[in-house]
C-alpha positions in Angstrom: 161.9 152.6 142.6 160.3 149.5 141.1 161.0 148.5 137.5 160.2 145.5 135.3 163.1 143.3 134.3 163.2 140.6 131.6 166.0 138.1 132.1 167.0 135.3 129.6 167.3 132.2 131.8 168.7 128.9 130.7 165.9 126.6 132.0 164.2 124.3 129.6 162.1 121.8 131.6 158.7 123.1 132.9 158.3 120.2 135.3 161.7 120.7 136.9 161.1 124.5 137.0 158.0 124.1 138.9 159.5 121.6 141.4 162.5 123.9 141.9 160.3 126.9 142.6 158.1 124.9 145.1 161.3 123.6 146.8 162.3 127.2 147.3 159.0 127.8 149.0 157.0 129.5 146.2 153.4 128.8 145.4 153.3 128.3 141.6 150.6 128.5 138.8 151.1 126.8 135.5 149.2 128.1 132.5 149.5 126.1 129.2 148.5 129.2 127.1 150.0 131.9 129.4 148.3 134.3 131.8 148.7 137.9 132.7 151.6 138.9 135.0 150.9 141.8 137.3 153.6 144.2 138.1 153.9 146.6 141.1 150.6 148.3 141.7 148.2 147.7 138.8 150.6 147.5 135.9 150.5 144.5 133.5 153.7 142.9 132.0 152.2 140.6 129.5 152.0 136.9 129.8 153.9 134.0 131.3 153.4 130.3 131.5 154.7 129.6 135.0 153.7 132.3 137.6 154.4 133.1 141.2 151.8 135.6 142.3 152.6 138.4 144.6 149.7 137.8 147.0 150.5 134.1 147.5 154.2 134.6 147.9 154.6 138.0 149.7 156.3 139.7 146.7 156.3 143.3 145.4 154.9 142.0 142.1 154.2 138.7 140.3 157.1 137.0 138.6 156.7 134.7 135.8 158.5 132.5 133.3 157.4 133.0 129.6 158.1 130.0 127.4 160.0 131.2 124.3 160.8 128.2 122.1 162.7 125.6 124.2 163.6 128.1 127.1 162.1 130.7 129.2 162.3 134.4 129.9 161.9 135.6 133.4 159.8 138.6 134.1 160.2 140.2 137.5 160.2 143.3 139.5 163.5 144.9 140.5 162.6 144.7 144.1 162.0 141.0 143.9 165.1 140.3 141.7 167.1 140.7 145.0 164.9 138.0 146.7 164.9 135.4 144.0 168.2 133.4 144.1 168.6 132.7 140.4 171.8 130.5 141.1 169.9 128.3 143.5 166.9 128.1 141.1 169.2 127.0 138.3 170.9 124.3 140.5 167.5 123.0 141.7 166.1 123.0 138.2 169.1 120.8 137.2 168.7 118.6 140.1 165.0 117.9 139.5 165.6 117.5 135.7 168.1 114.7 136.4 166.0 113.2 139.2 163.0 113.1 136.8 165.0 111.5 134.1 166.2 108.8 136.5 162.6 108.2 137.7 161.4 107.9 134.1 164.0 105.2 133.3 164.3 103.1 136.5 165.5 100.1 134.4 168.4 102.1 133.0 169.4 104.4 136.0 169.6 104.6 139.7 170.2 107.6 141.9 173.2 106.4 143.9 173.7 109.5 146.1 172.9 113.2 146.5 174.4 115.7 148.7 175.1 119.5 149.1 178.7 120.6 149.5 179.9 123.5 151.7 179.5 126.0 148.9 175.8 124.9 148.3 176.5 123.0 145.2 174.3 120.0 144.6 176.1 116.7 143.8 174.3 113.7 142.4 175.8 110.3 141.5 173.8 108.3 138.9 174.5 104.6 138.3 173.9 103.2 134.9 172.3 99.8 135.4 174.0 97.0 133.5 172.6 93.5 133.1 
């Protein structure tokens, strides 16, 4: 049986969230004022600002991230909760957040290396430029 879940998720950077979802293979929509999230069948779950639609992503229902203050709430179907690797999403969000910060301040920082260990953990080394 399918049911709607709301998960408090510690993600706080929309650009990094979208990049992480796209790296995971999802097609993503961004809505500044939010848009309707459709559950299984024709049910509606309210609104979200970052949405992965079921038709574009072969899901049971849409899943979406509702911006609440500085963080997000994740709305998803119980069937899709098993498919969405939240640990990987969190790691990729952090990776993109750091990489974006480095890109925005190239005179201060340089990405020295990036790799993934045998446990799937992402490791990044950032060099601080000194003059």
